C-alpha positions as CSV (number, residue, x, y, z in Angstrom):
1,M,231.8,36.9,-13.1
2,H,228.7,35.2,-12.3
3,K,226.5,37.3,-9.7
4,H,224.5,35.4,-7.2
5,R,221.3,37.5,-7.4
6,G,219.3,37.3,-3.9
7,F,222.5,36.3,-2.1
8,P,223.0,38.8,1.0
9,S,226.0,40.9,0.6
10,R,227.3,40.8,4.2
11,L,226.3,39.7,7.3
12,P,223.6,42.3,8.7
13,G,224.7,44.9,11.2
14,T,228.3,43.7,10.8
15,D,231.2,44.4,8.2
16,F,231.4,40.7,7.3
17,Q,231.2,40.6,3.6
18,F,229.6,37.7,1.8
19,T,229.9,38.6,-2.0
20,I,231.9,41.1,-3.9
21,R,230.5,44.0,-6.1
22,R,232.6,43.4,-9.3
23,D,235.5,41.3,-10.5
24,N,239.1,42.2,-10.3
25,P,240.8,43.4,-13.3
26,K,243.7,41.4,-12.4
27,G,241.7,38.1,-11.8
28,A,240.0,36.5,-8.7
29,T,241.2,36.5,-5.8
30,K,242.7,33.0,-4.8
31,I,240.7,31.2,-2.3
32,V,243.0,29.8,0.5
33,A,241.6,27.1,2.9
34,R,241.9,29.0,6.6
35,Q,242.1,27.0,9.7
36,R,239.2,27.6,12.3
37,Y,240.4,27.5,15.9
38,A,238.3,26.9,19.0
39,D,239.1,30.3,20.6
40,R,237.5,32.2,17.4
41,N,235.6,35.4,18.0
42,P,231.9,34.5,18.6
43,R,231.1,37.2,16.0
44,D,233.2,35.2,13.6
45,K,231.4,32.0,14.4
46,T,228.2,33.9,13.6
47,A,229.4,35.0,10.4
48,D,230.5,31.5,9.4
49,T,227.0,29.9,10.6
50,N,225.0,32.4,8.6
51,F,227.3,32.2,5.4
52,M,226.8,28.5,5.6
53,A,223.0,29.0,5.7
54,C,222.9,31.3,2.9
55,L,224.8,28.6,0.9
56,V,222.5,25.7,2.0
57,K,219.5,28.1,1.1
58,H,220.8,28.9,-2.2
59,F,222.4,26.2,-3.3
60,G,221.2,23.3,-1.4
61,D,223.2,20.3,-2.5
62,E,223.7,21.3,-5.9
63,P,227.3,22.2,-7.4
64,F,227.5,26.2,-7.6
65,V,230.0,28.5,-9.1
66,R,232.2,30.8,-7.2
67,G,231.3,34.0,-9.0
68,N,230.9,36.9,-6.8
69,L,231.3,34.8,-3.5
70,D,233.9,36.4,-1.1
71,A,237.2,34.7,-1.3
72,N,237.8,35.3,2.5
73,R,234.7,33.9,3.7
74,L,234.8,30.6,1.5
75,G,238.4,30.3,2.7
76,W,237.1,29.6,6.3
77,L,234.8,26.5,4.9
78,L,237.2,25.4,2.0
79,D,238.3,21.7,1.9
80,R,236.0,20.9,4.9
81,E,232.3,22.1,4.6
82,V,232.7,23.3,1.1
83,V,234.7,21.5,-1.5
84,P,235.8,21.2,-5.2
85,A,232.8,20.0,-7.3
86,D,235.3,18.8,-10.1
87,D,238.9,17.9,-10.6
88,N,240.0,20.8,-12.5
89,F,239.5,23.4,-9.4
90,D,241.3,26.4,-9.8
91,P,241.2,28.6,-6.6
92,A,241.8,31.8,-8.3
93,D,239.1,31.4,-11.0
94,Y,235.4,33.0,-10.8
95,D,234.2,30.1,-12.8
96,A,235.4,27.5,-10.3
97,M,232.7,25.0,-9.0
98,L,232.2,24.2,-5.6
99,V,229.9,22.0,-3.7
100,I,228.8,21.5,0.0
101,N,230.0,18.8,1.7
102,R,226.7,18.1,3.5
103,P,227.9,15.3,6.1
104,V,230.8,17.5,7.3
105,A,228.6,21.0,7.1
106,E,225.8,19.7,9.0
107,K,228.3,18.3,11.8
108,S,230.0,21.8,11.9
109,F,226.9,24.1,11.4
110,P,223.8,22.4,12.5
111,D,221.9,25.5,12.8
112,A,222.7,26.5,9.1
113,F,220.4,23.6,7.9
114,D,217.4,24.6,10.0
115,P,215.0,26.5,7.6
116,T,213.2,28.0,10.5
117,L,216.4,30.1,11.6
118,W,217.0,31.4,8.1
119,K,216.4,35.0,8.1
120,D,216.5,37.4,4.9
121,P,218.4,40.7,5.6
């Protein structure tokens, strides 16, 4: 499992996890696309925005390997702001390649693309 060095492990001051520490011996947790509803908790929205900002800061427009990124957190973005980078995408593979769908992500999370708002934990 690829570990993304320098990527925050969680949203500071919360239990919202961004990365996992070690791989699961049974295999990677499958990433399941989750529906976001307008009435979500503001803390959840903040976590989504911060996670997207971290993805943008670390990977930009380049494809990236799933590695130790949290499957649950990716699930809130999958098939909208984050999409498979190739045709043989396996949502239960640590080596799966993803890429940010910039037009959709900029519309959903405009603050995530403003470098003046990026803060290192």
